[in-house]
N, C-alpha and C positions, 0 to 999 in steps of 0.2 A: 473416588477420583485419584489417579496416579499422582504421586508427589512430583511437582514440576521442578524443572531445572532453572537456574538463572538463565535468562534469555541470551545474554551475551556469550555464556559458555556453550549453550546449545548450538548457536549458529557458528561460532568459531570452530567447534569440533566437526561440523558437518559441511564446512565451506567447500572442501575439495569435491565431494560427491553431490553437491546441492543440485546442479543442473540436471544430472542424470536422475536424481530422485524426483524432481519435478516432471521430467519427461514420463516417468512411470506413474505419477500421481494425477496429473491434470489431464482430463479428457480432451482429446484433440489439442495437444500441446502447442503446435505451431499456430493453429487457429486462435487459440486463447490469447497467446502473447502478441500476435500481430493485430488482434482486434483492439488492443490498447491504443494503438495509433490510428484507428479507423476514423476518428472524428477530428484528427489533426490535419489541417489544410496543408497541401503541398506548397512549400515556400522556400525561397532562398534567403529569407530574412533571418536575422539572428534572434529568433524567438527565445524567450526565457522559460525554462522548464524546471520545476522542482519535483524530484522523485524521492518520496519519503519511504524509508525501508527499502532502499534500492538494491541491497544484496549484491548479487553478481551481475546485475544489469540485464537480465533476460529480455526485458521489454525495450531496451534502448536501441537495438538495431532497427526495429520497425520505425522508431521515431526518427532516426538519422536518415532512413530511406525517404521519409516524407519531408524532413526539414534538415538537410545536410549541414547547415550552419547553426543549428540549435546550440544554445548555451545552456548546459545542464548542471544543476546542483543536485548532488545525490547525498542523502543522509542515511547512515546506518550505524548501529551500535557495534557491529562486528568488524574488527580490523581485518580479519582473514577473508571475510566476504568481499570487502573493498579491495583487498590485494588481488583476488581473483578477477574482479571487474577491471582493474588496471591492466592485467595481462590480456584480457579479451579485447579491450578497446584501446590498445596502445596508440593506434593512429588517430584517435579522437581526444587524447588526453588534454590538448590545449583548449578544448571546448568543455571539459568536464572539471567541476570542482567537487571534491569529495570531502565530506564532513563526518568524522567518527564521533557521533553523539546520538542521544535519544531524540527522536523527532518530537517527543512530548515536551521537551524543554528547549529545543533550539528555536531561536526567534526567527520567524518567517518574514517579518516585515509587513508592510501594508501596500496594497495595490502594486505588486511587484512582478507577478508571474503571468505569462500567457496561459500556461497549463501547469496544474499540479497533479501528480500521479501517485497512486498507491496500489501496489500489486502484491497480492498474497501477504498482506501485512495487517490489515484491520481485524482479522479474525482472532488476533491475540489480545484484543481490547474489549473491556466491558462496555455496555451501552453508554453509561454516563461519561466515561473517559472518551469514548469515540465522539460523542456529541460536542464536547469541548474542543476536541481536535478539529472537527468540521467547522466550528465557528472561526478558529484561527486560520484555517485554510481559506474560507470564504473571504476573510478580510485581506488575505495576502494575494488574492487573484485580482487581475485587472477587470474592469467592468465587462469587457468582452471575452474574458477568460473562461476556461472550463476546468472542472475537477473531474479526473478520470480514475475510476476504481475498478479493479478486477480482484475477485476474491471468492472463497468458498461460500456457499449458502446452504441453509437447511430449511425444512418446512416449519411451520409454527409449532407443531407438536414436538419436533426434535429440539427446537430452540428452548421451549419450556423445560424439557427434560434436562438439557445441558445447564440451564441457569439454576435449576433446583440443585443439581449435583454440586455446582460451583458454590452456591450459597451455603450448603452443608459443609463443604470443605473450608470455606473462609471463616466459619464460626470458630474453628480451632487454630486458625492461622491469621489472626487479626492484624499482625504487624507487617503484612506484606506491603511492598511499595508498588504503586501503580506502574504497570509496564515493565517491572523488573523480572518477572517470571515468565517462562514459556508455558502459556496456557492456550488451549484452543476453545474459543467460545464463538463459533460462527453463528450468525443471525439469519433470520428470514429476510427476503427482499422487502416484505411489508415493513418490517422494523427498520431496515436501512433507509427506506423512503421517509419514514417518520422522523428519524434522527436528522436526516439532511434538511427536511423542512423546518424542524425545530432550530437548526443552526442557521437558517435564513436563506437556504438555496431555493430558487424559484421553480426549477423544473428538473426532473430526473428522466433521462432517456436511456432505455436499455438497448445496448448494442448486440449483445450475445447472452444467451441464457441456456443452461442445461439444468439437470436436476441437482448437480453438485457445485456449479460455479456460475458466476455472472460477471459481465462487464457492462458498465454504464458510465454516463457522464452527467454532471450536474452543473447548471448555470447559477452564478451568484445573483 
């Protein structure tokens, strides 16, 4: 396993070219990012949205098209990624609050948001860390809210291989802090469903799926 970088350094260094990189990496780029907002009802209400690992905000335009008065809180550890977001969404900045912090430590509150969104973020987290995050997300959603996630997926065989390699690496790097390093540990959809169920979500509905990525929402 390649020696990973500090996650904040990784994304600060790649902020300028991040959007172009994702266009080259994600299959059907436009379809993927617009599917994030597919289950958001069209409304003029000031719905509250939390976007964890918001990056440069690739998914936000689709949200604003569905809910132009949405109030969005975006959390990201990379200041330079957030700077790019501010440039792109200058006309919406009165509706956007940006927080430079790890979403693993930022307090979400309880029964606060209509939607919580995570896009191309969770594949940096190990299953136990992700499950604890899902529990916090569920508690922060309103009863009628939805958690929407879009991310890379692998099949079960690939998942097992990735986890074995990671476990071998961590044996000699025992002092790593959760969420501090840039690692890629994408999971299978089956594992994702299990983790969400363990965190207390009642239903998972797939919106879009390819062999490499998936978009779904979960109800608390």
